[in-house]
C-alpha positions as MATLAB code, in Angstrom:
seq = 'MANPFVHVELNTTDVDKAKKFYGQLFDWQLEDVEMGPGGPPGLLARKGRYTMIKPGTGNGGGMLKQTVPGAPSSWLAYVAVDDVAASTQKAKSLGAKIMLDVTEVPGAGWMSIIIDPTGAALGLWKPKAV';
ca = [
     -43.025  -47.305   60.944;
     -40.006  -45.347   60.422;
     -39.094  -46.599   57.021;
     -42.721  -47.196   55.566;
     -42.898  -49.377   51.859;
     -44.037  -46.439   49.423;
     -44.258  -48.241   46.071;
     -44.623  -52.047   44.846;
     -43.128  -52.651   40.879;
     -43.869  -55.368   38.884;
     -41.289  -56.789   36.714;
     -43.015  -59.100   34.021;
     -42.040  -61.029   31.112;
     -45.694  -60.123   29.704;
     -46.749  -56.150   30.185;
     -50.070  -56.360   28.516;
     -51.200  -60.057   30.064;
     -50.112  -58.451   33.527;
     -52.101  -55.074   33.244;
     -55.465  -57.981   32.210;
     -54.600  -59.915   34.857;
     -54.306  -57.269   37.855;
     -57.070  -54.720   36.554;
     -59.932  -57.559   36.165;
     -58.767  -58.848   39.780;
     -58.286  -55.556   41.546;
     -59.850  -52.879   39.419;
     -56.908  -50.651   39.570;
     -56.664  -47.996   37.028;
     -53.140  -48.553   34.659;
     -51.732  -45.480   33.294;
     -49.046  -46.187   30.574;
     -46.272  -43.676   30.470;
     -42.962  -43.544   28.881;
     -39.542  -43.974   31.053;
     -36.391  -41.982   30.785;
     -35.787  -38.154   32.732;
     -38.141  -37.046   34.909;
     -39.933  -40.662   34.879;
     -40.975  -42.937   37.617;
     -39.117  -44.973   39.355;
     -37.282  -47.834   38.272;
     -34.522  -49.121   35.959;
     -34.768  -45.516   33.956;
     -31.526  -46.070   32.143;
     -34.118  -47.978   29.777;
     -36.380  -46.362   27.202;
     -39.902  -47.986   26.944;
     -42.906  -48.105   28.243;
     -43.706  -47.872   32.385;
     -47.260  -48.768   33.512;
     -48.684  -47.015   36.683;
     -50.315  -48.448   39.338;
     -53.110  -46.380   41.079;
     -54.925  -48.209   43.361;
     -57.285  -45.801   44.394;
     -56.387  -45.783   47.921;
     -53.269  -47.177   49.441;
     -48.950  -47.261   48.026;
     -49.397  -47.355   44.159;
     -46.764  -48.940   42.351;
     -45.598  -49.691   38.918;
     -44.824  -52.477   36.118;
     -42.009  -52.539   33.221;
     -40.610  -55.131   31.298;
     -38.377  -57.753   32.786;
     -35.393  -57.086   31.167;
     -32.970  -60.043   32.851;
     -32.720  -63.116   30.364;
     -34.577  -66.046   31.570;
     -35.687  -64.152   34.727;
     -39.446  -64.535   36.128;
     -41.676  -62.083   36.184;
     -41.306  -60.897   40.006;
     -42.426  -57.776   42.429;
     -40.074  -55.864   43.844;
     -41.357  -53.424   46.993;
     -39.584  -49.889   47.686;
     -38.995  -48.441   51.529;
     -38.746  -45.211   52.087;
     -35.395  -43.844   53.526;
     -34.240  -40.066   54.422;
     -30.590  -40.847   52.667;
     -30.684  -43.618   50.220;
     -26.813  -43.665   50.017;
     -26.136  -43.967   53.317;
     -29.007  -46.582   53.861;
     -27.290  -48.220   51.450;
     -24.212  -48.242   52.637;
     -25.521  -49.369   55.681;
     -27.054  -52.562   53.707;
     -23.960  -52.987   52.149;
     -21.860  -53.444   55.406;
     -24.677  -55.255   57.235;
     -24.017  -58.273   54.009;
     -26.250  -56.824   51.259;
     -24.995  -56.711   47.672;
     -25.973  -53.465   45.763;
     -27.454  -54.815   42.218;
     -28.325  -50.546   41.546;
     -26.532  -47.970   43.319;
     -27.783  -44.739   44.174;
     -29.299  -43.079   40.915;
     -31.401  -39.546   40.573;
     -34.931  -39.834   39.208;
     -34.713  -36.715   37.632;
     -37.863  -34.667   39.389;
     -39.076  -37.513   41.477;
     -35.893  -38.314   44.035;
     -33.165  -41.001   44.535;
     -33.062  -45.018   44.530;
     -31.180  -47.938   44.858;
     -31.882  -51.629   44.889;
     -29.924  -54.416   46.964;
     -30.422  -57.678   47.685;
     -30.294  -58.840   51.118;
     -28.334  -61.980   52.333;
     -31.000  -64.335   52.171;
     -30.882  -63.407   48.450;
     -34.270  -61.199   48.553;
     -34.333  -57.422   46.639;
     -35.351  -54.316   47.593;
     -35.249  -50.524   46.416;
     -35.093  -47.527   48.206;
     -36.632  -44.408   47.746;
     -35.948  -40.936   49.346;
     -38.569  -38.527   47.471;
     -37.519  -35.440   46.441;
     -39.270  -32.666   48.589;
     -42.260  -30.856   46.940;
];
């Protein structure tokens, strides 16, 4: 697949409750880290806790506190792209709204978040070369 899903992120109204539920349901390893420069993908302008999801096999993800007032908990998938800026602009030309424009995640890569013409959110992700 040219553009696989590479990360999933839960924006939740209750991180502790979500950790307990998903940890017991799937036996995932969950690791809290601090958000900020050099941290994991997500809306890194915020400070605070980010919980890394380590399933053992397959793609990992994370959990963080939902910051949109009144918004429900929701999952956000990220798709790998070769060029976040070009893919973001292409999505815009096809009718997407840009929720978060191209943002560098120091030490990790670049991301953006789009809303497709049907209203679904999707993250675009390009990791830094190792």
